[in-house]
C-alpha positions in Angstrom: 110.3 141.6 53.1 107.0 141.4 55.3 107.0 144.8 57.3 104.6 147.0 58.7 104.3 150.1 56.8 104.3 153.9 58.0 101.1 154.0 57.6 100.0 150.8 59.4 101.7 152.5 62.3 100.3 155.6 62.2 96.8 154.0 61.9 97.9 152.0 65.3 99.2 154.9 66.9 95.8 157.1 66.7 93.4 154.4 67.6 95.5 153.0 70.7 94.1 149.9 72.8 93.9 152.7 75.9 92.6 156.2 76.6 95.5 157.1 78.8 96.8 160.0 79.5 100.4 161.4 78.6 101.4 161.0 82.4 99.9 157.5 82.6 101.5 156.2 79.3 104.7 157.7 80.5 104.4 155.9 83.9 103.5 152.5 82.3 106.6 152.9 79.6 108.7 153.2 82.5 107.2 150.6 84.3 107.5 148.4 81.4 111.1 148.6 80.6 112.1 148.9 84.6 110.5 145.4 85.0 112.5 144.1 81.7 115.6 145.1 83.2 114.9 144.2 86.7 114.3 140.7 85.8 117.2 140.4 83.2 119.8 141.7 85.5 118.4 140.8 89.1 116.5 137.8 88.9 118.3 136.5 85.5 115.4 135.8 83.7 115.3 135.2 80.2 115.2 138.4 77.9 112.2 136.2 76.0 110.3 135.8 79.0 111.2 139.2 80.5 109.8 140.8 77.5 106.7 139.2 77.4 105.8 140.3 81.1 107.4 143.8 80.6 104.7 144.0 77.9 101.7 142.9 79.6 102.8 145.3 82.6 103.3 147.8 80.3 99.4 147.3 79.1 98.3 147.0 82.4 99.7 150.3 83.8 98.6 151.8 80.7 95.2 150.9 81.6 94.6 148.7 78.5 92.1 145.2 78.9 94.4 142.6 79.5 93.3 140.6 76.2 94.0 143.5 74.0 97.1 144.0 75.4 98.0 140.1 74.8 96.8 140.6 71.3 99.1 143.4 70.5 102.0 141.3 71.7 101.3 138.3 69.9 100.3 140.5 66.5 103.8 142.0 67.1 105.8 139.2 67.5 103.6 137.5 64.9 104.5 140.0 62.4 108.4 140.4 63.6 109.0 136.7 63.3 107.5 136.8 59.9 109.5 139.7 58.4 112.9 138.8 60.3 112.6 135.2 61.5 113.3 133.6 57.6 116.5 136.3 57.3 117.8 135.7 60.5 118.1 131.7 59.9 119.0 131.8 56.2 122.2 134.7 57.9 122.7 131.9 60.2 123.4 129.1 57.6 125.3 131.2 55.5 127.4 131.8 58.7 127.2 128.3 59.7 128.7 127.3 56.2 130.9 129.7 56.4 132.8 128.4 59.1 132.2 124.7 59.1 134.0 124.9 55.3 137.0 126.4 56.3 135.8 129.7 54.1 136.6 132.2 57.5 139.4 130.7 58.3 140.7 131.3 53.9 140.0 134.9 54.3 141.4 135.4 57.7 144.9 133.6 56.6 144.9 135.0 53.3 145.1 138.3 54.4 147.3 137.9 57.5 149.9 136.6 54.7 149.6 140.0 52.5 149.5 142.3 55.9 152.8 143.5 57.4 153.4 143.7 60.9 152.5 148.1 61.0 149.3 147.2 59.1 147.9 144.1 60.9 145.5 146.0 63.5 143.9 147.1 59.7 144.1 144.0 58.7 142.4 142.4 61.2 139.4 145.2 61.1 139.1 144.5 57.4 138.7 140.5 58.6 136.1 141.1 61.1 134.3 143.4 58.7 134.1 140.6 56.1 133.9 137.7 58.0 130.8 139.6 60.5 128.9 140.7 57.8 126.8 137.4 57.6 127.2 136.1 61.1 126.5 136.7 64.4 128.7 138.8 66.8 128.9 136.0 69.2 129.8 133.4 66.3 132.1 136.5 64.9 134.0 136.2 68.1 134.3 132.3 68.6 135.8 132.6 64.6 138.4 135.2 65.0 139.6 134.6 68.7 141.6 131.9 68.0 143.7 134.0 65.1 143.7 137.8 67.2 145.9 134.9 70.1 147.6 133.3 67.3 148.5 136.4 65.4 149.4 138.5 68.9 151.4 135.9 70.1 153.3 135.2 66.5 154.1 138.5 66.0 154.7 139.4 69.1 151.8 142.5 69.3 149.9 143.8 72.1 146.8 141.7 72.4 144.8 144.8 72.3 146.3 146.4 69.5 145.2 142.9 67.3 142.2 142.4 69.1 140.2 146.0 69.5 140.2 146.2 65.8 138.4 142.7 65.2 136.0 143.1 67.9 135.0 146.8 66.5 134.6 145.3 63.0 132.3 142.8 64.3 130.6 145.1 66.8 130.0 147.7 63.8 128.3 145.4 61.7 126.5 143.4 64.3 124.7 147.0 65.2 124.2 148.8 62.0 124.4 146.3 59.1 121.6 144.2 57.4 120.8 141.2 57.9 122.1 141.4 61.5 118.5 141.0 64.1 119.1 144.3 65.5 118.9 146.6 61.9 116.6 144.0 60.2 114.0 144.7 63.0 114.7 148.9 63.3 114.1 148.7 59.6 110.5 146.7 59.8 109.5 149.0 62.6 110.2 152.2 60.9 109.6 151.4 57.5 112.9 152.2 56.3 114.2 150.7 52.4 116.9 148.2 53.4 118.8 148.9 50.5 119.2 152.5 51.4 119.9 151.5 54.6 122.4 148.9 53.7 124.2 151.6 51.7 124.5 153.9 54.1 125.2 151.4 56.8 128.3 150.8 55.0 129.2 154.6 54.5 129.0 155.0 58.7 130.4 151.4 59.4 134.1 152.5 57.8 134.9 155.4 59.4 133.6 154.4 62.9 135.2 150.8 62.4 138.5 152.7 61.4 138.3 155.1 65.0 137.3 152.6 67.1 139.4 150.2 65.8 142.8 150.5 64.7 143.0 154.0 66.1 141.9 153.5 69.2 143.9 150.0 69.8 146.5 152.5 70.1 145.5 153.6 73.1 143.9 150.4 74.6 147.4 149.1 74.1 149.2 151.1 76.3 146.4 151.0 78.8 146.4 147.3 79.1 149.5 146.1 77.8 148.3 142.0 78.4 149.7 138.8 76.5 147.8 136.6 75.0 146.4 133.8 77.8 147.9 130.1 76.8 144.9 128.0 77.8 142.2 129.9 75.2 143.7 129.2 71.9 140.4 126.8 70.7 140.6 124.3 67.7 139.8 126.3 64.8 137.3 124.3 62.6 139.4 123.6 59.7 142.5 121.8 61.0 140.3 118.8 60.3 139.6 119.3 57.0 141.7 118.2 54.2 140.9 120.9 52.0 139.0 124.6 52.3 137.4 126.9 49.6 139.4 129.6 47.8 139.8 133.1 49.1 138.1 134.8 45.7 135.2 132.5 45.6 134.7 132.8 49.6 134.6 136.6 49.9 132.5 136.4 46.3 130.1 134.3 48.2 129.9 136.0 51.4 129.5 139.5 49.6 126.5 138.2 47.3 123.6 139.2 49.2 124.9 142.7 49.5 125.6 143.9 46.0 122.0 142.3 45.3 120.2 144.2 47.8 122.9 147.1 47.0 121.9 146.6 43.1 118.1 146.9 43.8 118.9 150.2 45.9 120.3 151.7 43.0 118.2 150.8 40.5 115.3 152.2 42.7 117.3 155.4 42.8 118.1 155.5 39.1 114.8 154.4 37.6 112.3 155.2 40.5 109.2 153.6 38.4 107.4 150.8 40.4 106.0 149.8 36.6 109.5 149.3 35.1 109.8 146.0 33.9 114.2 146.3 35.1 112.8 147.9 38.4 110.4 145.1 39.0 112.9 141.8 38.2 115.6 144.4 41.0 112.9 144.3 43.4 112.9 140.9 43.2 116.3 139.8 43.2 117.4 142.4 45.5 114.6 141.6 48.0 116.4 139.9 51.4 114.7 136.7 51.4 115.9 135.9 47.6 119.0 137.5 48.2 120.0 135.4 51.1 118.5 132.1 49.9 120.5 132.4 46.9 123.7 133.1 48.8 123.1 130.1 50.9 122.0 127.9 47.9 125.4 129.1 46.0 127.4 128.5 49.5 126.2 124.9 49.7 128.8 124.8 46.2 131.3 127.3 46.9 131.7 126.2 50.0 130.7 123.0 51.2 131.2 121.0 47.9 134.4 123.1 47.9 135.7 121.9 51.2 134.8 118.0 50.1 131.6 118.1 52.1 128.5 115.3 50.9 125.4 116.1 50.4 124.8 114.6 54.3 127.8 116.4 55.2 126.3 119.7 53.9 122.7 119.2 55.1 124.3 118.3 58.7 125.6 122.0 59.0 122.6 123.7 57.5 120.4 121.7 60.4 122.9 122.5 63.2 122.9 126.0 62.1 119.4 126.3 63.4 119.4 125.3 67.2 121.7 128.5 67.9 119.2 131.0 66.9 116.4 129.6 68.6 116.9 132.0 71.2 118.1 134.7 69.2 114.5 134.5 67.0 112.8 134.2 70.7 114.0 137.4 71.9 113.5 139.2 68.8 109.9 138.1 68.2 109.3 138.9 71.6 110.9 142.5 71.1 108.4 143.0 68.3 105.4 141.8 70.9 106.8 144.4 73.4 107.4 147.1 70.4 103.9 146.6 69.3 102.2 146.8 73.1 103.9 150.4 72.9 102.6 151.5 69.7 99.3 150.2 70.0 99.3 152.1 73.5 99.9 155.4 71.7 103.1 155.7 73.2 104.3 156.6 69.9 102.3 158.7 69.4 102.9 160.5 72.7 106.4 160.7 71.6 105.5 162.6 68.3 103.3 165.1 70.4 105.6 165.6 72.9 108.3 166.3 70.8 107.5 168.2 67.9 108.3 171.0 70.2 111.6 170.2 71.3 114.7 171.7 69.9 116.1 168.3 69.3 116.9 166.1 66.2 114.5 163.0 65.8 117.6 161.1 65.2 119.5 162.4 68.5 116.1 161.3 70.3 116.5 158.0 68.7 119.9 157.4 69.7 119.4 158.7 73.3 116.4 156.1 73.8 118.2 153.4 72.6 121.0 154.6 74.7 119.3 154.6 77.9 117.9 151.4 77.3 120.9 149.2 76.2 122.9 150.9 79.7 119.5 149.5 81.3 119.3 145.6 80.0 122.5 145.5 78.2 120.8 144.3 75.1 121.7 146.1 71.6 118.9 143.9 70.4 116.3 144.8 72.8 117.6 148.5 72.3 117.3 148.2 68.8 113.8 147.2 69.1 112.1 149.0 72.0 114.0 152.3 70.6 112.5 151.3 67.0 108.5 150.8 68.6 108.9 154.1 70.7 110.3 156.4 67.9 108.4 154.6 64.6 106.0 157.4 64.5 108.7 159.8 63.8 109.9 158.4 60.5 106.3 159.2 59.1 106.9 162.5 57.5 110.7 161.5 57.0 112.4 161.0 53.4 113.5 157.7 52.4 117.0 158.9 53.4 116.2 160.0 56.4 114.1 156.6 57.4 117.2 154.8 56.5 119.6 157.1 58.7 116.7 156.9 61.9 117.6 153.1 61.9 121.5 153.6 61.9 120.9 156.0 65.0 119.2 153.5 67.1 121.4 151.0 65.6 124.8 153.4 67.4 122.7 154.1 70.4 122.1 150.4 70.7 125.9 149.9 71.1 126.8 152.4 73.7 128.8 151.6 76.2 128.5 147.3 77.2 129.2 147.1 80.9 128.5 144.2 83.6 124.7 143.2 81.9 126.1 142.3 78.6 126.9 138.9 78.0 129.3 140.3 74.9 131.6 141.8 78.1 132.2 138.5 80.0 133.1 137.0 76.5 135.3 139.2 76.1 136.7 139.5 79.5 137.4 135.8 79.5 138.6 135.1 76.3 141.1 138.1 76.4 142.1 136.8 80.3 141.1 140.5 81.6 139.6 141.4 84.4 136.8 143.8 85.0 138.6 147.2 85.1 140.8 146.2 82.1 137.9 145.2 80.4 135.7 148.4 80.9 138.8 150.6 79.8 139.3 148.6 76.6 136.3 146.9 75.5 133.4 148.9 77.2 135.4 152.5 75.8 135.4 150.9 72.5 132.1 150.3 72.2 131.2 154.1 73.3 133.2 155.3 70.3 131.3 153.2 68.2 128.0 154.6 69.3 129.4 158.3 69.1 131.3 158.3 66.1 128.4 156.4 64.6 125.9 158.8 65.5 128.4 162.1 64.4 128.2 160.4 61.3 124.5 159.5 60.9 124.7 163.5 62.0 126.4 164.9 59.3 124.9 162.3 56.6 121.8 164.1 57.4 122.8 167.6 56.8 123.9 166.5 53.3 121.3 163.8 52.2 
């Protein structure tokens, strides 16, 4: 995976494009973030354009020459897209093949057939975790909402009892687990080890999803007791298919890249010799690019061909996967540009110098910064990218495990209290037929729980690792 090394970040931070003092840099950061927030929330400008303008404002207020600010932004955009763009694209293809082949429906139907009434919320969080692994949050919602509504209606469950676990599983994956865009960019920015981050992310994700999902859904169902809206049950993709792939082969395909990346991380820990032939082989096999590319090629046969797709149909499915991620790639790229402008302006070094005398954990500081940006912009991805850029220098003296925990702290903070400036808030509201107050009491509280439980787990892990 192409990424900025910690040494490069440190070098950038010691040779800023401006000689502004701490006060001016602080004002520049606030001005840049305020412009981004205002443009996204008040003027409804696309996040891609807002991030470009915010980066230029940051550079201008910091006193950087305009040409250097533009160069920093462009370099950051290019590096970020080079490091994560291909992975996001491959993840989107895998998710599209999973959805269109009926593989996602096969996972859902198989698990639900085995689950009893009392176990249903636990089944839903398990389904969401598996399905949400390779696909974006919004796609996961579209895939799982018909199932949530159907299960709630047939089993006479409260919609919240079934819906909250599914949403929790999806959201935890989105915020903490690669190959989702936020975690990938954070790993890229702080120079963390992807395999270690993935392994620790799973450790944090399991208790977080359980507490924010099946456990919290009991209370959410009491606070908001609503029935599934009749008009919101869309057609499932597999209803038009004559056959679909089997459960075991579908799950194996989805988990393949995860297993490959975790195997690399395990070999790196056990052998710990860059010159060892076995480790070098696993470094290639477990690289995110090779792992996801392998999974996509395997999925064309195990999912596409198993569903009866012709070569032409598989090619069309792959092509259609790229359209919806164009906006995501642009936002992620522009976020990387904003991050690099922060780094090159010396903001990261400023935070490093100021915070060294604070009696506060670097992990908690990263979480708080991500929380503030999340509340302001409504975007988990923007919060992750911006926070990662600000705290990247803090990772320079961290161990491999603590660098990974820094990524997870940022990811946890990026999910805090989704409200009216978040597109996900409105998606959940409309699909579940709730009003704003009901959505705040269920979805928003669930997101806050994920964020808080996530950072608590990260801090506990930091004490023992």
